N, C-alpha and C positions, 0 to 999 in steps of 0.2 A: 474501422476496427469491427471485427465480428462481435456478435452479441456475447458469446461465451468468453472471449478474451477480455472484453470490456468488463463483464461481470466478475471475472476472476481478479482483475486489477482492482476493482472497487471493493471486492470482498477482502482482498489482502490489505487494502488501506483501512477498512473498517475494523478488521481484526487487530491491526497494529494500533489503531486509536484506542480500542477497548483495552488492550494489553498495557499501553502506556498509562492510561487512566487508572487502571487497577494497580499498577506498580507505584504510581504517585500516591494513591490512597493508602496503600499498605506500607509505603515508605521503602520500597525496594528499588534501588537504583538500577540493578541488573534487569529487572522486568521492565522498568520504564525504558531503558536503553533498547531492549529487544523490541518493544512496541514501536519505538521511533524508527528502528531499523526496518521493521516490517512495513511501516507506512511508506518509508522512502523506497523500498523495493516495489511496492504497488504503484507508486507515482512514476518510478522509472519504467516499469512495464507499460503503463498507460502512455507515457511520453514516447516510448519506442513504437508502439502501435500507431499513435497519432502521426508520427513522422513517416512511418511506412505507408500509411493511408494517404498522406499528402503527396508523396511521390508517385502513387498509383494513379492519380487524377490526370 
């Protein structure tokens, strides 16, 4: 996984975690759900790149 792709996936996960936490604190189910969705998107992006790298070896 290249550095920029890895950092993008990690940033997306961190952004989602912050958004989910803020949503939980303020009691907004919608914001919490959006945060969890962003985290999942970041994890999926990272898994995709890890799989791609495994086949390149």
